[in-house]
C-alpha positions in Angstrom: 130.6 66.7 1.7 132.7 67.9 4.6 132.2 71.6 4.2 129.4 73.9 3.1 131.5 75.9 0.7 130.6 73.6 -2.3 131.3 74.4 -5.9 128.4 75.7 -8.0 128.1 72.3 -9.7 127.9 70.5 -6.3 125.4 73.0 -5.1 123.1 72.4 -8.1 123.5 68.6 -7.6 122.5 68.9 -3.9 119.5 71.1 -4.8 118.4 68.7 -7.5 118.6 65.8 -5.0 116.7 67.6 -2.3 114.0 69.1 -4.6 113.6 65.6 -6.1 112.7 64.4 -2.6 110.0 67.1 -2.4 111.9 69.2 0.1 111.8 72.9 0.1 112.9 75.2 2.9 114.0 78.8 3.6 116.3 79.7 6.5 114.4 80.5 9.7 111.2 79.0 8.4 111.9 75.3 8.9 109.4 75.2 11.7 105.9 76.7 11.4 104.3 78.0 14.6 101.1 79.7 15.6 100.7 82.7 18.0 100.3 81.7 21.6 97.8 83.3 24.0 99.0 85.6 26.9 100.5 83.5 29.7 99.7 83.3 33.4 102.5 84.7 35.6 101.2 84.3 39.1 98.9 86.4 41.3 100.5 89.7 40.2 103.4 90.6 38.0 106.4 91.9 39.9 107.1 95.7 39.7 109.6 96.4 36.9 112.9 97.9 38.2 113.5 101.3 36.7 116.9 100.4 35.1 115.4 97.3 33.3 113.1 99.1 30.8 115.6 99.3 28.0 112.8 99.9 25.5 109.1 100.7 25.7 108.0 97.1 25.1 109.9 95.7 28.0 107.8 94.3 30.9 106.9 91.2 32.9 103.5 90.6 31.5 104.4 88.0 28.8 107.3 86.1 27.4 107.3 88.4 24.4 107.6 91.5 26.6 110.3 90.0 28.7 112.4 89.3 25.6 112.4 93.1 25.0 114.2 93.6 28.4 117.5 92.2 27.2 120.3 94.8 27.3 123.0 94.3 24.7 125.4 96.6 26.7 125.2 94.3 29.7 125.9 91.3 27.4 129.0 92.9 26.0 130.3 94.0 29.4 130.0 90.4 30.7 131.7 88.9 27.6 134.6 91.3 28.0 134.9 90.5 31.7 134.9 86.8 31.2 137.0 86.6 28.0 140.5 85.8 29.2 142.2 82.5 29.5 140.6 80.5 32.3 141.6 76.9 32.5 140.4 75.1 35.6 142.1 76.1 38.9 143.5 79.3 37.3 143.0 82.7 39.0 140.6 84.0 36.3 138.7 80.7 36.3 138.0 81.2 39.9 137.1 84.9 39.3 134.5 84.0 36.7 133.0 81.3 39.0 132.7 84.0 41.7 131.2 86.5 39.3 128.5 84.0 38.4 127.8 83.3 42.1 127.7 87.0 43.0 125.5 88.0 40.1 122.9 85.3 40.7 122.9 86.1 44.4 122.3 89.8 43.7 119.4 88.9 41.4 117.7 87.0 44.3 118.5 83.4 43.3 119.2 80.8 46.0 122.8 80.1 45.1 124.8 77.0 45.8 128.0 75.4 44.7 127.7 71.9 43.2 131.1 70.3 43.9 131.7 67.0 42.1 135.4 66.1 42.7 137.3 67.9 39.9 135.3 71.1 39.6 132.5 73.3 40.9 129.3 74.3 39.2 127.5 77.5 40.3 123.8 76.9 40.7 121.1 79.5 41.1 117.5 78.6 42.0 114.3 80.7 41.6 111.5 78.6 43.0 108.2 78.3 41.1 105.0 79.4 42.9 102.7 76.4 42.1 104.9 73.6 40.7 108.3 74.3 42.3 109.2 70.6 42.0 109.3 70.9 38.2 112.5 72.6 37.0 113.8 74.3 33.9 117.6 74.3 33.8 119.6 76.7 31.6 123.4 76.9 31.7 126.7 77.6 30.0 130.2 76.4 30.8 132.6 79.0 32.1 136.0 77.3 31.7 138.3 77.6 28.7 141.6 76.2 27.6 145.0 77.8 28.3 146.2 80.7 26.2 142.8 81.4 24.7 140.3 84.2 25.8 137.3 82.1 24.6 135.0 85.0 23.9 132.6 83.1 21.7 133.4 79.8 23.3 132.1 80.3 25.9 132.1 83.8 27.4 129.2 84.6 25.1 127.2 81.7 26.5 127.9 82.7 30.1 127.0 86.4 29.4 123.7 85.3 27.7 122.8 83.0 30.7 123.5 85.8 33.2 121.5 88.3 31.2 118.7 85.8 30.8 118.7 85.3 34.6 118.5 89.1 35.2 115.5 89.4 32.9 113.6 86.4 34.1 114.2 87.4 37.8 111.6 90.2 37.5 108.6 87.9 37.2 107.0 84.8 38.8 106.5 81.4 37.2 104.8 78.2 38.0 107.9 76.1 37.5 111.3 76.6 39.2 114.1 78.2 37.2 117.7 76.8 37.6 120.5 78.9 36.2 124.0 77.3 36.0 127.5 78.2 35.2 129.0 74.8 34.4 132.6 73.9 35.1 134.9 71.8 32.9 132.8 72.1 29.8 136.0 71.7 27.8 136.7 68.5 29.6 134.0 66.3 28.2 131.3 68.4 29.9 132.2 67.0 33.3 130.4 69.7 35.2 127.0 69.5 33.5 127.2 65.7 33.3 127.8 65.4 37.0 125.0 67.8 37.8 122.5 65.9 35.5 123.4 62.6 37.1 123.2 63.9 40.6 119.9 65.7 39.9 118.2 62.6 38.5 119.5 60.5 41.4 118.0 62.8 44.0 114.7 62.9 42.1 114.6 66.3 40.6 111.9 66.7 38.0 113.6 68.5 35.1 111.1 69.5 32.5 113.8 71.0 30.1 117.5 71.6 30.1 119.0 74.3 27.8 122.7 74.8 27.0 124.1 77.9 25.4 127.5 77.6 23.8 129.1 80.0 21.3 126.2 82.3 20.6 127.8 85.6 19.4 129.6 84.9 16.1 127.8 85.7 12.8 128.8 86.4 9.2 126.8 87.6 6.2 129.6 86.5 3.9 128.7 83.6 1.5 130.3 80.3 2.3 131.1 81.4 5.9 129.0 78.5 7.3 130.4 74.9 7.1 128.7 71.7 8.0 129.6 68.2 9.3 130.0 65.3 7.0 126.8 63.7 5.8 124.8 66.6 7.1 122.6 66.7 4.0 121.5 63.0 4.6 120.5 63.6 8.2 118.9 67.1 7.7 118.0 67.6 4.1 115.5 70.4 4.7 118.0 72.4 6.7 120.8 71.7 4.1 118.6 73.1 1.3 117.9 76.2 3.4 121.6 76.8 3.9 122.2 76.3 0.2 119.5 78.8 -0.6 121.1 81.2 1.9 124.5 80.7 0.1 126.0 79.2 3.3 126.0 82.5 5.2 126.7 82.1 8.9 124.0 84.4 10.1 121.5 82.2 11.9 121.1 80.4 15.2 121.1 76.6 15.4 119.0 74.7 17.9 119.8 71.1 18.4 116.8 69.3 20.0 115.7 65.8 20.7 112.1 64.6 20.1 110.9 65.6 23.6 112.5 69.1 23.6 111.4 69.8 20.0 108.3 71.8 21.0 110.4 74.2 23.0 112.7 74.6 20.0 109.7 75.8 18.0 109.3 78.5 20.6 112.8 79.7 20.0 111.9 80.0 16.3 108.8 82.0 17.1 110.6 84.4 19.5 113.6 84.7 17.2 111.3 85.8 14.4 110.2 88.8 16.4 113.8 90.0 16.3 114.7 89.1 12.7 116.7 86.1 13.9 116.9 83.2 11.5 116.7 79.9 13.4 117.5 76.4 12.1 116.2 73.5 14.2 118.0 70.2 14.0 115.5 67.6 15.3 117.3 64.4 16.3 115.5 61.1 16.2 116.8 58.4 18.6 118.8 57.0 15.7 120.4 60.4 14.9 121.1 61.0 18.6 123.1 57.7 18.6 124.9 58.3 15.3 125.4 62.1 15.0 128.2 62.5 17.5 128.9 66.1 16.3 125.5 67.0 17.9 126.8 66.0 21.3 129.6 68.6 21.8 128.0 70.7 24.5 126.4 70.7 27.9 123.0 69.4 26.8 124.4 65.9 26.3 124.6 64.9 30.0 120.9 65.5 30.3 120.2 63.4 27.2 122.2 60.6 28.9 119.8 60.8 31.9 116.8 60.8 29.6 116.0 64.4 30.3 114.6 66.7 27.5 117.4 69.0 26.5 118.5 71.3 23.7 121.5 73.3 22.6 121.5 76.9 21.3 124.6 77.7 19.3 126.1 79.7 16.4 127.7 76.3 15.5 131.1 77.2 16.9 134.0 75.9 14.8 131.7 75.2 11.9 131.4 79.0 11.5 133.9 80.7 13.7 137.5 79.9 12.7 138.8 81.4 16.0 137.1 78.9 18.3 139.8 77.4 20.5 142.2 80.0 19.1 143.2 77.5 16.5 143.2 79.9 13.5 143.0 83.3 15.3 142.2 84.9 18.6 138.7 84.2 19.9 138.4 87.7 21.4 135.5 90.0 22.0 136.3 92.2 19.0 135.6 89.4 16.6 132.0 89.0 17.9 128.6 90.4 16.7 126.9 91.6 19.8 123.7 92.5 17.9 123.5 88.8 17.0 124.1 87.8 20.6 121.4 90.2 21.7 118.8 88.6 19.3 119.8 85.1 20.4 119.4 86.0 24.1 116.0 87.6 23.4 114.8 84.4 21.7 116.1 82.3 24.6 114.4 84.5 27.1 111.0 84.2 25.4 111.3 80.4 24.9 112.4 79.7 28.5 109.8 82.0 30.0 107.2 79.9 28.1 108.8 76.7 29.4 108.4 78.0 33.0 104.6 77.9 32.9 102.4 74.7 33.0 100.4 74.1 29.9 
């Protein structure tokens, strides 16, 4: 089945098949988690800047309290700033690159430009206090094709990464945090692939890499979510959850491999605090080799270097008909910034947890 908008007869057949296999799931509950204890953040938490407390629960004491510091207005401002056509070497492409560099520098990150021949990645480093050699990398590609503003793909990812950097900059962590704006994501992920290769060659110890791509489009309309061919065979539990949800495109998808899977469960946990449904697609080595649709973002270069990596996405073209401006304009007014806010909060909580040593 190529799309999720199946007929009622097909839907009943799928349900019968999956239930016959003993599979039952509900959207957002595919992964069961248990509460985690408060986390160590160093000798003393850093003082909270006055303009950061967007609600009374915001603070640097825990991953959960940090997630409350995300500001949806800042997310929207950055999406609207980035969302213009920006193919490599164009004026706006360079402006977005400089915006990433300036923002990370203002937040206190050690900023460098990773040049790899055909493009430039912007890299921000916040060293850890006890295990600085261990790194958690989070990034989004900032380029886009000609004649398309690319608001969802991938101004939303860039905005989420920059807001995540702002929030996580207020506390201290055992591991180092690397925040990246990748170049040439639309060109077979050249930027992130080059960085991953170079990082492994120089001996960087990357605990986890996280890619954010297309994280701001959601729809509560039935049949607004489509799926790749043979999805039900590879992920029967998630297929049944989507069927039960009438194929509404209102959830976050996390694509994880075996090693990054525990961090994906953390996204589920933190997403639940903000009423965000999360579907985790856990790929075995066989599925990683055969499910090429799961490779279409900046996590794949880290997988190629045998680094644990996962992707956070609204599923892009499987939900948003405007991705690539193929059926409409991928502009800011088509996005759901409340959804993007919840995704960013879940990402903040999960990445904050990854920055401590268990």
